[in-house]
ZAKE-711746 format. One line per field, with one value per atom (N, C-alpha, C): residue in one letter; atom name; x, y, z; residue number from 1. Coordinates in steps of 0.001 Angstrom, whole numbers, always signed. Layout:
// residues N
res A  ...
atom CA  ...
X X  ...
Y Y  ...
Z Z  ...
n NUM  ...
//
This chain:
// residues 87
res M  M  M  I  I  I  T  T  T  I  I  I  P  P  P  G  G  G  Y  Y  Y  I  I  I  I  I  I  Q  Q  Q  E  E  E  E  E  E  L  L  L  Y  Y  Y  F  F  F  G  G  G  D  D  D  K  K  K  S  S  S  T  T  T  V  V  V  H  H  H  R  R  R  A  A  A  E  E  E  K  K  K  D  D  D  E  E  E  N  N  N  T  T  T  F  F  F  I  I  I  I  I  I  K  K  K  A  A  A  L  L  L  R  R  R  T  T  T  D  D  D  Y  Y  Y  P  P  P  S  S  S  I  I  I  T  T  T  E  E  E  I  I  I  S  S  S  S  S  S  F  F  F  R  R  R  Q  Q  Q  E  E  E  Y  Y  Y  E  E  E  L  L  L  L  L  L  K  K  K  S  S  S  L  L  L  N  N  N  H  H  H  P  P  P  G  G  G  L  L  L  V  V  V  K  K  K  I  I  I  V  V  V  G  G  G  I  I  I  E  E  E  K  K  K  Y  Y  Y  K  K  K  N  N  N  S  S  S  F  F  F  V  V  V  I  I  I  I  I  I  F  F  F  E  E  E  D  D  D  I  I  I  K  K  K  G  G  G  K  K  K
atom N  CA  C  N  CA  C  N  CA  C  N  CA  C  N  CA  C  N  CA  C  N  CA  C  N  CA  C  N  CA  C  N  CA  C  N  CA  C  N  CA  C  N  CA  C  N  CA  C  N  CA  C  N  CA  C  N  CA  C  N  CA  C  N  CA  C  N  CA  C  N  CA  C  N  CA  C  N  CA  C  N  CA  C  N  CA  C  N  CA  C  N  CA  C  N  CA  C  N  CA  C  N  CA  C  N  CA  C  N  CA  C  N  CA  C  N  CA  C  N  CA  C  N  CA  C  N  CA  C  N  CA  C  N  CA  C  N  CA  C  N  CA  C  N  CA  C  N  CA  C  N  CA  C  N  CA  C  N  CA  C  N  CA  C  N  CA  C  N  CA  C  N  CA  C  N  CA  C  N  CA  C  N  CA  C  N  CA  C  N  CA  C  N  CA  C  N  CA  C  N  CA  C  N  CA  C  N  CA  C  N  CA  C  N  CA  C  N  CA  C  N  CA  C  N  CA  C  N  CA  C  N  CA  C  N  CA  C  N  CA  C  N  CA  C  N  CA  C  N  CA  C  N  CA  C  N  CA  C  N  CA  C  N  CA  C  N  CA  C  N  CA  C  N  CA  C  N  CA  C  N  CA  C  N  CA  C  N  CA  C  N  CA  C  N  CA  C  N  CA  C  N  CA  C
X +93964  +93372  +94433  +93400  +93539  +94521  +95043  +96115  +95989  +95960  +95545  +96327  +97302  +98616  +97690  +98363  +97609  +96978  +96091  +95634  +96154  +96075  +96516  +95597  +95325  +93698  +93993  +93011  +92856  +92585  +90968  +90205  +89309  +89145  +88188  +86515  +85805  +84702  +83667  +83865  +82805  +83540  +83065  +83571  +82529  +82093  +80565  +81432  +80154  +80336  +80842  +80444  +80914  +81882  +81777  +82712  +83119  +83967  +84968  +84440  +84585  +84411  +85567  +86029  +87462  +87554  +87651  +88138  +89716  +89997  +91410  +91498  +92937  +93315  +94029  +93771  +94766  +94903  +95847  +96178  +95321  +95458  +94982  +93644  +92846  +91507  +90919  +89569  +89464  +88160  +88369  +87270  +86852  +85767  +85006  +85701  +85944  +85853  +86071  +84959  +84378  +84617  +85485  +85596  +85181  +85688  +84558  +85853  +85573  +86192  +87276  +86968  +87032  +88426  +89575  +90797  +90633  +89280  +88771  +87320  +87160  +85869  +84892  +83816  +83277  +82897  +82477  +82161  +80834  +80155  +78531  +78932  +80516  +80152  +80381  +81776  +82133  +80986  +80264  +78688  +78254  +77723  +77211  +77167  +78869  +79433  +79482  +80141  +80066  +78180  +77603  +75837  +75418  +76072  +75901  +76707  +77853  +78551  +77791  +77292  +76500  +75433  +74088  +73141  +73415  +74546  +74895  +75147  +75906  +76503  +75208  +74769  +73264  +72232  +72561  +71639  +72155  +71176  +71723  +70671  +70936  +70567  +70901  +70380  +71843  +71698  +70545  +70796  +71402  +72311  +73094  +74377  +75285  +76780  +77319  +78031  +78620  +79187  +79316  +80692  +81640  +82655  +83844  +84626  +84430  +84680  +84740  +85471  +85381  +87122  +87534  +89191  +89828  +90322  +90792  +91380  +91357  +92145  +91949  +93521  +93736  +92821  +92238  +91581  +90093  +89833  +88446  +88538  +87285  +87670  +86586  +87466  +86752  +86406  +85091  +84418  +84627  +84769  +85590  +84235  +84216  +83164  +83488  +83107  +83570  +83248  +83768  +83280  +83132  +81935  +81132  +81600  +82307  +82965  +81957  +80675  +79609  +80166  +79110  +79267  +78714
Y +96228  +97221  +98425  +99812  +100211  +101550  +102163  +103216  +104885  +105367  +106850  +107601  +108545  +108900  +109818  +109559  +110085  +109067  +108389  +106656  +105876  +104804  +103578  +103155  +101638  +101384  +99826  +99548  +99028  +97549  +97877  +96548  +96762  +96113  +96386  +95760  +96901  +96251  +96012  +96014  +95981  +96276  +94919  +94801  +95170  +95695  +95515  +95790  +95640  +96175  +96919  +98361  +99910  +100345  +99672  +100730  +99548  +99871  +99194  +100128  +99612  +100350  +100040  +100887  +100443  +101140  +100549  +102057  +101632  +103437  +103589  +104604  +104704  +105132  +106808  +107839  +108980  +109872  +110165  +111233  +110824  +109665  +108387  +108519  +108660  +108765  +107455  +107227  +106474  +106692  +106606  +106782  +105937  +106082  +104732  +105562  +104800  +105148  +104373  +105525  +104376  +105084  +104238  +104219  +103892  +104203  +103882  +102515  +101199  +100435  +100249  +100989  +101129  +102477  +101865  +102988  +104008  +103933  +104956  +105232  +105715  +105685  +106731  +106461  +107437  +108242  +109612  +111037  +111018  +110183  +109387  +109279  +107878  +107319  +108321  +109350  +110427  +111265  +111755  +112488  +111981  +110607  +110079  +110057  +109446  +110071  +111302  +111678  +113552  +113363  +113579  +113493  +112753  +111938  +111067  +111645  +112213  +112968  +113898  +114934  +116237  +116088  +115022  +114516  +114164  +113485  +112836  +114101  +114941  +115968  +116951  +116793  +117938  +117271  +116026  +115340  +115500  +116148  +116171  +115549  +114890  +113881  +112856  +112918  +111919  +110959  +110008  +108716  +108505  +109067  +108725  +109419  +108565  +108359  +109846  +110720  +111968  +112106  +112840  +113021  +113424  +113110  +114047  +115290  +114560  +115540  +114120  +114752  +114264  +115096  +113337  +113996  +112942  +113921  +113194  +112102  +111210  +109422  +109280  +109260  +109298  +109119  +108809  +109198  +109922  +109490  +109563  +110264  +110059  +110759  +109216  +110170  +108928  +109990  +109029  +109824  +109471  +110113  +110098  +110372  +108893  +109026  +109176  +109842  +109686  +108024  +107489  +105844  +105933  +105189  +104841  +103673  +103020  +101414  +100460  +100554  +99500  +98679  +97457  +96194  +96831
Z +135220  +136088  +135792  +135830  +135092  +135923  +135562  +136776  +135897  +137608  +137281  +137723  +137478  +138257  +139587  +140631  +141918  +142867  +142242  +142788  +142758  +144078  +144263  +143836  +142764  +142613  +143630  +144073  +145223  +145348  +144502  +143831  +142630  +141792  +140611  +141428  +141485  +142040  +141047  +139580  +138609  +137444  +136311  +135132  +134269  +133588  +132527  +131106  +130493  +129246  +128510  +128963  +128751  +130000  +130979  +132220  +133279  +133906  +134913  +136823  +137458  +138599  +139529  +140374  +140982  +142666  +143232  +144408  +144532  +145587  +145121  +145872  +146657  +147323  +146859  +147962  +147233  +148474  +148601  +149910  +151624  +151603  +152817  +152729  +151454  +151681  +150314  +150399  +149129  +148797  +147285  +146625  +145382  +144805  +143749  +142379  +141639  +140224  +138899  +138633  +137356  +136031  +134964  +133760  +132481  +131781  +130629  +129338  +129351  +129288  +127826  +126969  +125492  +125682  +125140  +124902  +124084  +123185  +122052  +122062  +123078  +123147  +121818  +121350  +120808  +121163  +120525  +120954  +121556  +120849  +121902  +123306  +123319  +124448  +125482  +125206  +126079  +126459  +125024  +125426  +126888  +126662  +127462  +129067  +128755  +129913  +130920  +129958  +130709  +131141  +130832  +131134  +132127  +132405  +133656  +134526  +134139  +135572  +135818  +134756  +135077  +135905  +135274  +136118  +137835  +137847  +139412  +139918  +139262  +140299  +140654  +139898  +140150  +141303  +142099  +142628  +144066  +144842  +146348  +147258  +147400  +148378  +149196  +150973  +151834  +151502  +150808  +150497  +149306  +148709  +147594  +148007  +146955  +146904  +146643  +147046  +146390  +145387  +144190  +143120  +143388  +143974  +143759  +142560  +141463  +140650  +138916  +138276  +136553  +136524  +136157  +135711  +134142  +133509  +132083  +132426  +131527  +131864  +130399  +129828  +128893  +127427  +126572  +125957  +126032  +127118  +127717  +129143  +130156  +131371  +132449  +133777  +135009  +136054  +136512  +137318  +138694  +139566  +140666  +142076  +142981  +143756  +145208  +146040  +147301  +147677  +148873  +148985  +150621  +150254  +151537  +152572  +151465  +151917  +151638  +150812  +150673  +149628  +149393  +148675  +147718
n 1  1  1  2  2  2  3  3  3  4  4  4  5  5  5  6  6  6  7  7  7  8  8  8  9  9  9  10  10  10  11  11  11  12  12  12  13  13  13  14  14  14  15  15  15  16  16  16  17  17  17  18  18  18  19  19  19  20  20  20  21  21  21  22  22  22  23  23  23  24  24  24  25  25  25  26  26  26  27  27  27  28  28  28  29  29  29  30  30  30  31  31  31  32  32  32  33  33  33  34  34  34  35  35  35  36  36  36  37  37  37  38  38  38  39  39  39  40  40  40  41  41  41  42  42  42  43  43  43  44  44  44  45  45  45  46  46  46  47  47  47  48  48  48  49  49  49  50  50  50  51  51  51  52  52  52  53  53  53  54  54  54  55  55  55  56  56  56  57  57  57  58  58  58  59  59  59  60  60  60  61  61  61  62  62  62  63  63  63  64  64  64  65  65  65  66  66  66  67  67  67  68  68  68  69  69  69  70  70  70  71  71  71  72  72  72  73  73  73  74  74  74  75  75  75  76  76  76  77  77  77  78  78  78  79  79  79  80  80  80  81  81  81  82  82  82  83  83  83  84  84  84  85  85  85  86  86  86  87  87  87
//
């Protein structure tokens, strides 16, 4: 599992070829964190990940999970989502 300063990772929700998704707690709130799996992602992978973040951030619909932000993580980034407690 990943370790991100300030977050307590509670569980792994998804483990895929390119990314992992975890539920985490910070300041008594829970979040969903998506991270790239590789320790040293290519510029193309980082660019695609940031584009995913920008696209998701621009969407505003009551049926979509909200983006909280993006944070630097080791040699890459993680996308932080609100946790709607779904499966």
